[in-house]
N, C-alpha and C positions, 0 to 999 in steps of 0.2 A: 490517538495523538500522544501516547505515552512518550515522555522524553522529547516531545515536539512542542514548539511554541511559535506562533506567528504574531506579528504586530505592525503597528504604524505609529508615526509621530503626528500629532495634531499641530498644524501650522496656523490655522485660523480658528479663533474662539467661536464656540457655539453656545448652546443653552446648558446651563448648569442646574436647572430646576426641573426640566421636562425631558424625558427620553423613554424609549422602549427597546428592550433587548428580547429577541426571539431566536431560539436555536432548537433544532432537532438533534438529539444526542443519544448515543448508545454507550452505556458504561461497560467497560470490560475489566475493571478492577474496583474494589470497594475500599476506598481510602479517601482522606480529605483531598479535594481537588477543586481547582478554580477554573470555571469555563471562561470567564472574562475578568480582567483586572484593569482598572482605569485609574489614571493619575500618576503618582510617583511610585518609586520602588516601595516595597513593603516597609523597609527601614525608615523611609521618610515620614511615615505616619499619615500621608495624604493620599490614600488609596481607597477605592471602593471595589469590593470583590463579590462576585456572584458564582455560586457553585454548590458543592456538597461538603459538609463537615465530616469529622472523623467517625461520627455515628450514622452517617448516610442520610441525614436530614438535608433538605435543600436550605440554602442560607444566603444572606447578603450581609456584608459587614462594611461599615464606613469608618471614617476617621474617629478615633476615640470611642468606638462602638456606637456611633450615632450616624446612621441607623444601624441596628442589629436585629435581624429577623431569622429565626430558625424554626422550621416546621416540626411538628410532632410526628408527622408521617415520615417513614423511611422508604428509600428508593433503592432496592437491592437487586432488581431484576437485571441480570447481565446479558439477557437474550433479547430484551425489548428496547425499542426506541421510545424515548420520552420527548414530549414537546415542552420546552421550558421557556416561560415568558415572564419578564419582570417589567412592570410599568411604573415609572417615577413621575410624580407631579407634586412637588412640595408647595405649590401655590394653593392647594386645596385646604379649606378651613377645617375639615374633618380629618383627624390624624390618620385613620385607617384608609383614607382615599389617597394618601400621599405616596404609598408604595403598595403595589399589588403583585402577588405571585399567582401564576397559573401553571399547573402541570396537566398536560393532555386535555386542555380546555377547561379544566375545573379550577375555580378560584379557591385558593387555600385560605382557610379561616382559622385553623387551629395551629397555634404556635407555642413552642416551649419557651422561646425568648422572643419578645415582641417590643422593640423600641423603634418607633417611627421617626422619620425626619421631623425636625421642627418646621414651623410655618416659614415658607420662603427660603428655606435653607439652600445654600449653594453646595452642590455635591462635586467631588473631584472627577468631573467628566467633561468632555468637549472643551478642555481648557488648554491654553498655551502656557509658555514659561517653563520652569524646571520640572513641572509635573504634567507633561504633555504626552504621556505615553498611553497607548491602549493595546492590550495583549489579549489574544485568544489562546486558550489551552494552558494557561498558567499565570504566573506573575513575573516580575522583573528579575527574580532570582530562580535558582534551579530546584525549587521545592514546590509542592502542591500542584504539580503538573497533572492535567487531566488524562486519565488512562481510559481511552475510549475513542469513539468516532463522533465527529460533528458534521452536520449538513444543514444547508439553508439557514445561515446565520444572518440575522437582520439587526441593524442598529439604526434607530430613528432619532435623530437629534432635534429636540424641540417639539416632538409629536408623541402623543400618548394613545396607545391602542390596547385593547384587550385581546385575548387569545383568538377570538373569532375572526380577527383580521388575517391570521396566518394558518388557520385550520378550521375544520368543520366536522360534525358528526355524520358518519355514513348512515344513510337512511335504512339500509338493509342490515348491516352488521352491528350498528351501534358503536363502532369504533371511531376514535378520533383520528382523522386523516389529514394529510398535509395539503395546504394550498400552495402550489408551486409558483404562482404568480400573483402575490397579494397586491392589492391596490392601496399602497401606503406612500406617505411622503417621507423622504429620508433626511431632509435638512442639510445643513452645512457639512457636518462630519459623519453623516449617515452612510451606511454601506450595506451591500448584499454580498456576503462572502460564502464560498464553498457551495455554489449553486448546483453545479453538475460535475463534480469531481474535485480535484485537489488544486485547481487554479487559484492563484492569489490575486486575480483581477477582480475589482469591484464590479458586480453585475447591476448595481443600482443606477449607473450612469454618472455618478459623482466623480469617478476617478480616484476614489480613496482606496487605492490598492494597498495590500499588505506585503510584507517581506517575511521570509523564513528566518527566524532568529536562532532556533535550537532544533536539531534533529532533522529528520526527513519526513515530509508530509506525503503519505502514501495514499493513492487512490483505492477505492473499494467499490464493488458492486452492491454491497450491503447498504440498504437505504430504508427510509421510513415506509416506503410502499412495498418493499420486498426484503424481508429479514432472512439472512442466510444463517445456516448453522455455523457454529464455531465449536471448539472444544469447551467443555463445561468446567469453569473454575469453581463452581459450587460443589461439584462431585470430585473432591480432591483430598479427602481425608486420609486415605491409605497411600495414594500415590505421592503426595507432597511435591507435586510438580510446580515449576515456575512457568507462568503463562506470559506470553508477549505477543506483539503484532496483532492486537485485537483478538486475543485468545485463539489464534490459529497456530501458534507455535508452542509446543510443550517441551520442557526440559526436565526429565526425571532423573534425580540425583542417585548416587550410589546406594543410599539408604532407601528403604521402601521396596524391597525385592518382590518380584513376581506379582505385578499389578498393572493397571492400565488407566488411561483417561478415555472418556467417551464424549460423543457429540452432544450438543444441547438439544437437538431435535431427534426424536425417535419416530419411526414409521412402521405401519403394519400392512400397508399395501402400496402399490406403485413400483416404479423402477427409478433408481437413483444412482448417480455416479459421483465419485470424489477422487481426489488425488492427494498423495502425501509424499513429501520429499524427505529422505533420510539425511539429516544434518550430522548427527553423531550416532554411530551405530553401537548398539550393545552386542555383547557376545551372544545374546539370546533375544533379539528384537522380534516382536510379534505384532503384526498388523492385521486387522480384520473387522468383524462385526460381532456385536454382543446383544443378547436379548435381556440382559440384566446388568445393572451397574455394579461396580466393584464393591464388595461388602467385607473384604478381609485381605490382609497381606497374604500372599500365596495364592490369590485368585487371579490367575493370568488368563489372557485370551487363548481359548482353545482347551482350557483345562476341563471344562464342564460341557454338558450337553447343549447349553444355550449359547455357546460362543464358538466362533470359527476363525482360525488364524492362518496366515501365510507367514512362515518362519524364515527370517533372512539368512540365518547361518547355514542352513542345509537345504532350503527350498521345500521343506516338508509341509504337509497340511496337518492342521490340528483341530480336533473336535473330540472332547471327552478323552484327551490324551493324544499322543503322537499317532497320526494316521498314516505315516510313511511317505515315501517319495512322491513328489507331485510337480514342482516347478524348479526354476533356476534360483540360485542364491542371489541375494541382493545386499548392497553395502552403501557406504557414504556416497551421497549425491544421486543415487538411483531414485526414480520416481515410480511409486506403486499406484496403479489405478485400481479402484474397486467398483465393480458393477453389481448392485444389489437388486435382484429381481424378486420382489415380494408378491407379485401376481402369480409367479410360478414357483416361488420359494427356492431360488437358485442363487449362488454366489460365485462371482468370477473375479480373477485378479490379473493385472497386467504388470509387466516390468518395462519401463521406458517405452511404452506404447505397444509392446508385443504381448498379446494375451497368452497366458501360461496354459500348458496342457492342451494347446490347440483350441482354446476356449472360444465360443461364439455366443456373446451375451444376447444376441438377437434370436437365438434358436428356440426361445419360448419353453414350452413344457418338455421338449426334447432334452434341453440342458446340455448341449454339446460342450464338453470340456469344463463343465462347472465343477467347483471343488466339492461341494456337498449339497444335499437337499436340506434346506433350513427347517427347523422345527421350533415351535414356540415354547417358552417356559411358562409354567403356571404362576410364577412369581410376578409381583408388581414391578414394572408395568407389563402385564401379560400381552404378548403378541407384538410388542414394539421392538424394533431393532435399531441399534445405534452404531455408527462408525466408531472404531476404537483403535488405539495404538498404545503399546506398552512393551514389557519385557518379562523374561523368565530367568533373570539372573541379577546378581548384586553389583551392577555397574550402571554407567550413565547411558541414557538414550535421549536423543533430541530429534523431534519430528516436526515438520512444518506442513500444515494442511492447506489445501486449496479446495474449498467447498464451492468455488465458482467466482471468487473475488479476483481471480487472475493473477495472484501473487503467491509466491512461497516466501513468507516473511516480508521483506521489503524489496524482493527481486521479482519483477514481472515475468510472466511466462515468456519464453523466447519467441515462440510463434504459435498463436492460438490455433487449436484444432477446430474442426467443424462441430457444430452443435445445433441440431435440428430444432430443439425447444427454444433456442434464443435466450435462455436463462443461464447466466454465468459464463465465465471465460476459463477455459482449461488448456493445459499444455498439449494434450493429445485429443484425438477425435472422440467425441462422446458417442457411444453406441446408439443407433437409432432407437427411439422409444424411451430413452433414459433422460433424466434432467437433474439439475442441481437440487440439493436438499435445502429448500427455502420455502417461504410461505407461498409464493407463487407456484413453485414446483409442486407443492402439496395439493394445489387446486387445479392442476391440469386435467 
């Protein structure tokens, strides 16, 4: 939702002392960001904000810093979904019962800043008049917008719930998992937003629909039950890339020559497919897979024994240096498909749906038309391969990845190809036996 904000105007007054906010979120950028802002604009001073501060602590701030709660725990995982719950009840006689934070089902008890609402305090929520706004993804101005994904957002007006109303612990894995149909009461201004996609229709039955205020709200297959790979913003020291569109688009500037960005998920077995669209081509664009993350400027894809690249400018294959002629050249707006077979240690590439070198990703150990036989590095993480994109020159390259979300940036695939695994949406047919690089894909 970076640079995107949705909202609604409250026309009928609700409860100003009791409410519950619940949302599943995935951060794709680490900066101060507000998930929900209720009341007036920030400059009016009559606003309550829920989100993350500049130090990545979860926080809530009310008018004149009353209340103001900031956890000591930091939440910096940009590959995980968090379940974020805040329960308000200022009628409680015990101060610590008037506001409660839960992350992934766990009640937060350690705070760096801890100012609870006063007894029976009216908070700027569910109210009419000049301060009757409620926003998701930011505030009334164009700052502190949430950089990430939101799903299953609940607001319960006048009703107080703990996290167990919206999630539960999986008996087998011990993980906190989503309750997709919680039994809760929403009250006058309550809503259930972003239930199954990017619809702005209230799924609670209240008809408290939202409207798009800023930016484009893009749908995604990534969800709390199936986390898809993205490009990794935490592995960006040498590349100095700019990440956007939920960390699926990387823009590598002129500085930072001969380097790359890699995916958040690495794998050592199985068969996985991804696509990448070339938005801005470098004179030396390299797309491929790596067995080791970038550890220096000058460490480009295909330079060493642990990385394999398809070069756009001449179609050559690269592993431990230039391996010579292999496929067609590619340039701006071309879509490169990558089929990574780690059961047979083969790698295949397609251009706009055509497998290069007459490749057949379903040929198994025969490896018909594969670029190379993959070998593992002894370096950490040994045996794990990552999808990667970068350059071998001192100019700009911009790549937009589709790991199964069905989009290149904010543009949906034109006509989805077949996909036997049913996991993810791709522009072209996914080879039989391959799947998206996601948590469900890992467990096929």
